[in-house]
LOTIDREN-694148 format. One line per field, with one value per residue (C-alpha): x, y, z; residue number from 1. Coordinates in nm, 3 decimals. Layout:
% LOTIDREN-694148
X c(X  ...) $
Y c(Y  ...) $
Z c(Z  ...) $
nr c(NUM  ...) $
% end
This chain:
% LOTIDREN-694148
X c(-1.548  -1.848  -1.767  -1.894  -1.716  -1.619  -1.442  -1.061  -0.895  -0.700  -0.325  -0.381  -0.674  -0.476  -0.190  -0.418  -0.579  -0.240  -0.125  -0.436  -0.410  -0.040  -0.099  -0.345  -0.116  0.126  0.142  0.078  -0.256  -0.347  -0.267  -0.481  -0.770  -0.728  -0.573  -0.680  -0.580  -0.229  -0.214  -0.305  -0.066  0.225  0.135  0.135  0.468  0.622  0.498  0.633  0.960  0.984  0.868  1.104  1.152  0.899  0.616  0.695  0.581  0.190  0.188  0.376  0.125  -0.172  -0.012  0.047  -0.320  -0.431  -0.195  -0.314  -0.688  -0.623  -0.429  -0.705  -0.978  -0.783  -0.720  -1.109  -1.169  -0.936  -1.111) $
Y c(0.678  0.881  1.217  1.452  1.420  1.789  1.763  1.695  1.418  1.492  1.395  1.082  0.963  1.018  0.822  0.539  0.544  0.536  0.229  0.043  0.106  0.036  -0.305  -0.407  -0.292  -0.581  -0.884  -1.104  -0.936  -0.967  -1.338  -1.385  -1.214  -1.393  -1.733  -1.893  -1.585  -1.619  -1.980  -1.897  -1.613  -1.841  -2.102  -1.845  -1.700  -2.045  -2.099  -1.773  -1.839  -2.180  -2.048  -1.953  -1.582  -1.566  -1.728  -1.528  -1.185  -1.264  -1.458  -1.156  -0.904  -1.109  -1.142  -0.764  -0.689  -0.925  -0.762  -0.412  -0.513  -0.663  -0.361  -0.115  -0.323  -0.330  0.039  0.105  -0.111  0.080  0.288) $
Z c(0.017  0.109  -0.025  -0.307  -0.641  -0.635  -0.307  -0.323  -0.137  0.170  0.158  0.358  0.149  -0.171  -0.025  0.072  -0.274  -0.442  -0.231  -0.307  -0.684  -0.680  -0.511  -0.786  -1.062  -1.046  -1.274  -0.986  -0.915  -1.279  -1.268  -0.961  -1.125  -1.463  -1.408  -1.742  -1.939  -1.767  -1.872  -2.234  -2.240  -2.098  -2.357  -2.646  -2.519  -2.522  -2.864  -2.976  -2.830  -3.017  -3.368  -3.646  -3.733  -4.021  -3.819  -3.503  -3.641  -3.678  -3.343  -3.163  -3.327  -3.194  -2.855  -2.844  -2.935  -2.665  -2.390  -2.508  -2.481  -2.122  -2.003  -2.132  -1.968  -1.638  -1.657  -1.692  -1.383  -1.153  -0.897) $
nr c(1  2  3  4  5  6  7  8  9  10  11  12  13  14  15  16  17  18  19  20  21  22  23  24  25  26  27  28  29  30  31  32  33  34  35  36  37  38  39  40  41  42  43  44  45  46  47  48  49  50  51  52  53  54  55  56  57  58  59  60  61  62  63  64  65  66  67  68  69  70  71  72  73  74  75  76  77  78  79) $
% end
């Protein structure tokens, strides 16, 4: 957009921007951008589902940290 940072968006521009951001904020969009991370995540989730209860907690913590880091980096990339 070719506007000054201090100028507010018009209603139509804001709607268009919201639609664009919402389209990229889906799991499918993340998988398209990070296919190998998605494979690793699916593999880890499968392992997590098959582990006994005592072994599941550290794996779940590591998986939660990974997801939090990915979500944080994705939110910083958003326009």
